[in-house]
Every structure is written in structure tokens, then in C-alpha cells.
C-alpha positions as CSV (number, residue, x, y, z in Angstrom):
1,M,48.1,88.7,-13.7
2,T,48.0,91.2,-11.1
3,R,49.2,91.1,-7.9
4,Q,45.8,91.6,-6.6
5,Q,44.2,88.8,-8.7
6,Q,47.2,86.6,-7.2
7,I,46.4,87.1,-3.9
8,I,42.5,86.4,-4.6
9,V,43.2,83.1,-6.0
10,G,45.7,82.0,-3.3
11,V,42.9,82.9,-0.8
12,I,40.6,81.0,-2.6
13,I,42.7,78.6,-3.1
14,G,43.4,78.6,0.9
15,V,39.9,78.5,1.4
16,I,39.1,75.1,-0.6
17,V,42.0,73.7,1.2
18,L,40.7,74.4,4.6
19,G,37.3,73.3,3.9
20,G,38.5,70.0,2.3
21,L,40.4,69.9,5.8
22,T,37.5,70.5,7.7
23,A,35.4,68.2,5.9
24,A,37.5,65.4,6.1
25,L,38.0,65.9,10.2
26,I,34.3,66.1,10.1
27,I,33.8,62.7,8.8
28,G,37.0,61.2,10.4
29,L,35.1,61.9,14.1
30,G,31.7,61.0,12.4
31,G,33.5,57.5,11.4
32,E,34.9,57.1,15.2
33,K,31.5,58.5,16.9
34,E,29.8,55.2,14.5
35,E,32.4,52.9,15.8
36,E,31.5,53.4,19.3
37,T,27.9,52.8,19.0
38,I,29.1,49.5,16.7
39,I,31.0,48.6,20.2
40,V,28.5,47.2,22.8
41,E,29.6,46.1,26.2
42,Q,28.4,42.7,26.6
43,P,26.8,42.1,30.0
44,Q,28.4,40.0,32.3
45,E,26.5,36.4,32.6
46,Q,25.4,35.2,36.0
47,P,26.8,31.8,37.7
48,E,23.6,29.2,37.6
49,A,22.5,28.5,40.5
50,Q,23.7,25.0,41.6
51,Q,21.0,22.4,41.8
52,P,21.1,20.1,45.3
53,Q,22.5,17.1,44.4
54,T,19.8,13.8,44.4
55,G,23.4,11.4,44.7
56,A,24.6,9.8,47.7
57,G,26.4,12.0,49.8
58,P,29.3,11.2,51.5
59,E,27.4,9.2,54.6
60,G,26.0,7.3,51.8
61,G,22.3,8.9,51.9
62,D,20.9,11.7,49.5
63,S,22.6,15.2,50.4
64,A,19.3,16.7,49.0
65,M,16.6,17.0,52.1
66,E,12.9,17.0,50.8
67,A,10.4,18.3,53.2
68,P,8.3,15.5,54.7
69,S,4.4,15.1,52.8
70,S,1.7,15.5,55.1
71,A,-1.1,13.3,53.5
72,P,-4.8,14.2,54.7
73,G,-5.1,10.5,54.9
74,A,-1.9,9.7,56.7
75,E,-2.9,12.5,59.7
76,A,-5.9,11.8,59.9
77,G,-5.0,7.6,60.8
78,R,-2.5,9.0,63.1
79,K,-5.3,11.1,65.2
80,A,-7.7,8.3,65.0
81,E,-4.7,6.0,66.7
82,V,-3.7,7.9,69.5
83,G,-7.6,8.9,70.4
84,V,-7.8,4.7,70.5
85,K,-4.7,4.8,73.0
86,E,-5.7,8.0,75.3
87,R,-9.5,6.3,75.5
88,A,-7.4,3.3,76.1
89,A,-5.3,4.6,79.0
90,A,-8.8,6.6,80.3
91,G,-10.3,3.5,80.5
92,Q,-13.2,4.3,78.1
93,R,-14.5,2.1,75.7
94,P,-13.4,2.2,72.2
95,E,-16.0,3.1,69.5
96,R,-17.7,0.4,67.5
97,G,-15.4,-1.3,65.1
98,Q,-12.1,-0.8,67.2
99,K,-10.3,-3.5,68.6
100,T,-7.9,-3.9,71.8
101,D,-4.8,-5.6,72.5
102,Q,-6.5,-6.4,75.7
103,T,-9.7,-7.3,74.3
104,D,-7.8,-10.3,71.9
105,S,-6.2,-11.5,75.1
106,Q,-9.4,-12.1,77.0
107,R,-10.8,-13.8,74.1
108,K,-7.9,-16.2,73.7
109,P,-5.7,-17.2,76.7
110,T,-1.9,-17.0,75.8
111,A,0.3,-20.5,75.7
112,A,1.8,-19.4,79.5
113,Q,-1.4,-19.6,80.6
114,Q,-3.1,-22.8,78.8
115,L,0.6,-24.2,80.1
116,D,0.0,-23.4,83.5
117,K,-3.6,-25.6,83.3
118,I,-1.4,-28.3,82.0
119,T,1.0,-28.4,84.8
120,S,-1.2,-27.6,87.8
121,G,-3.4,-30.3,86.6
122,E,-6.5,-28.6,86.3
123,L,-7.4,-30.1,83.1
124,G,-7.5,-33.4,84.9
125,K,-6.2,-35.5,81.8
126,P,-2.9,-36.5,80.3
127,A,-1.1,-33.8,77.9
128,M,1.2,-33.4,75.2
129,V,3.2,-29.9,74.8
130,E,5.2,-29.3,71.6
131,L,7.9,-26.7,71.7
132,G,8.9,-25.6,68.1
133,A,9.0,-22.9,65.7
134,D,7.8,-21.8,62.2
135,W,11.3,-21.7,60.5
136,C,12.1,-24.9,61.8
137,P,12.1,-28.1,58.9
138,P,11.2,-31.0,61.5
139,C,9.0,-28.7,63.3
140,R,6.9,-28.6,60.0
141,Q,7.0,-32.4,59.6
142,M,5.6,-32.5,62.7
143,K,2.6,-30.3,62.1
144,P,0.2,-32.8,60.2
145,I,1.0,-35.4,63.1
146,I,0.0,-33.1,65.4
147,S,-2.8,-32.5,63.4
148,D,-4.2,-36.0,63.6
149,L,-3.2,-36.7,66.6
150,K,-5.2,-33.9,68.2
151,S,-8.3,-35.2,66.2
152,S,-7.9,-38.9,67.2
153,Y,-7.2,-38.0,70.9
154,A,-9.3,-34.9,71.4
155,D,-11.3,-36.3,74.3
156,K,-7.9,-38.0,75.8
157,V,-5.1,-36.1,75.7
158,E,-4.5,-32.4,75.5
159,I,-2.1,-31.6,72.5
160,L,-0.5,-28.0,72.5
161,T,2.0,-26.3,70.4
162,I,4.4,-23.5,71.8
163,D,6.5,-20.9,69.5
164,V,9.6,-20.4,71.3
165,D,10.4,-17.5,69.3
166,A,7.0,-16.3,71.2
167,N,7.2,-17.4,74.0
168,P,10.9,-17.6,75.3
169,D,10.5,-17.6,79.2
170,I,9.0,-21.0,78.3
171,A,11.8,-22.4,76.2
172,R,14.1,-21.0,79.1
173,Q,12.3,-22.7,81.8
174,Y,12.3,-26.4,79.9
175,S,16.1,-25.7,78.9
176,V,15.2,-26.3,75.3
177,E,18.4,-26.0,73.1
178,S,17.2,-28.0,70.4
179,I,13.4,-27.9,68.5
180,P,11.1,-29.7,68.5
181,V,11.0,-30.8,72.2
182,Q,8.0,-32.8,72.6
183,L,7.3,-33.1,76.5
184,F,4.5,-35.6,78.2
185,F,2.6,-34.7,81.3
186,D,0.0,-36.8,83.4
187,K,-3.4,-35.6,84.2
188,N,-2.0,-34.1,87.5
189,G,0.3,-32.3,85.6
190,K,3.7,-34.1,86.4
191,Q,6.3,-34.3,83.8
192,V,6.7,-37.9,82.6
193,S,8.6,-38.0,79.1
194,R,10.5,-35.7,76.8
195,H,11.6,-36.2,73.5
196,V,14.0,-34.3,71.3
197,G,13.6,-34.2,67.6
198,F,11.0,-35.0,64.8
199,Y,9.0,-37.7,67.0
200,P,6.8,-40.2,64.2
201,K,3.4,-40.8,64.8
202,D,3.5,-44.3,65.9
203,E,6.3,-43.7,68.6
204,I,4.3,-41.0,70.4
205,I,1.1,-43.5,70.0
206,G,3.5,-46.2,72.0
207,Q,4.2,-43.1,74.2
208,F,0.5,-42.2,75.1
209,S,0.4,-46.4,76.0
210,K,3.0,-46.1,78.4
211,M,1.2,-43.4,80.3
212,G,-2.4,-45.5,80.3
213,I,-3.9,-43.8,77.6
214,Q,-5.8,-46.0,74.9
215,R,-5.8,-45.7,71.6
216,P,-9.1,-45.2,70.0
217,S,-10.9,-47.5,68.5
218,S,-11.7,-45.5,65.1
219,G,-8.1,-46.4,64.4
220,E,-5.1,-43.8,63.1
């Protein structure tokens, strides 16, 4: 092989080697870009919004605040109630179908008013007044006895029952410490006897006899 041929062969080999290196470099760069496209940055998760707690808070109540509801029916009821009060304050007559406490009080006298008629002698007949309460067991036992006496002595004795819880002033007036208490008044309104506790019917009738009240002829 001549010197010139050797040079040509060397050049060809160099070109081949250079081409191979170039191709390898290109392939390597292409692989790095492909890896770069595969690696995708994951978005950061946002913290979830905390829901208001509905359990008991440190003070024992619910920590979540609830907005007040404004139901149309409730709102209308409040307006109607306010309207009645405003008309009552202005002295206007209430609408038809509406009642006022003043009308009810005029229709039925209070316990104090009834007692005043007894103690003033306005009724002109003897009276028996029992002071008690619904929660009192002896008072409940007295109810049928009082009912029978009212029926039997309707024209002879005024019989009145007063709730001491609803009328504390009357209870203080007569120094009531235990109930029931039975008070007896003559026709002039003077107190003539007092009894504390359960009072049998025949003993009450005996007290009436002492006061000059005749026993009904129809019997007990």
C-alpha cells in the first residue's frame, strides 16, 4: 500500500470513529432530555380547610356558631304580639279574637279580692278558706272533701281555696308555715278558728255546727 493510500484509509477510519462518537453523543443527549420529560414535579397539596367543630367547647357549649333562623311564621307571630301590646299601651281595643289579661281579670276576681269580701263581711255569711298547693299530698286529699262541702253547704257557707304559691302575700298575712291550713270566719268576717293539716269531713262539719251553721237536711 502506498503512502497516499495509507493516508486515505486513515482519514476514512478517523471519519468513521468521529461519526460514531458524534452519534453516541447525540444519543446520550437525547436520553437526558427524555429523562427530563419523564420527571414531572408534583404540585404541592394545599392543606384542607378545617371544618368548624360541633362538639362541646371548653365552656361546655357548641363551638360552632349557628345563624339564627328567621321563619316567616315565627316573625309574623312576634309582630302580632307586639301589635297587641302596642294597642293595649295606647288604650286601643284589641282585634277580634284577641284576649288581654285585663279582660280576664275583670271576668274572674282574684283570690285576694274574694278573701277581702269574706273578711269585710260583705258576703254576710260564714266562710271557710283553705290555703294549700297542688304539690301538697294532704291538700290533694282535701280536694274531694272541699268539693262535697261546697255542694252541701252552697247556700250556708262560702268555701274558698287559695294556692299559696300563686298568692305568697296571703300566706305571709296568715303566717302559713305548713299546709294545708283551714281558716273559719263568721258572717261578719271575723276569724273564729284555724286548723293545720288534713281535716276530716266530719270534723269540719262539727266546726260548722260550733259556728251555728245547721247541717243540711239532705245528709252528707
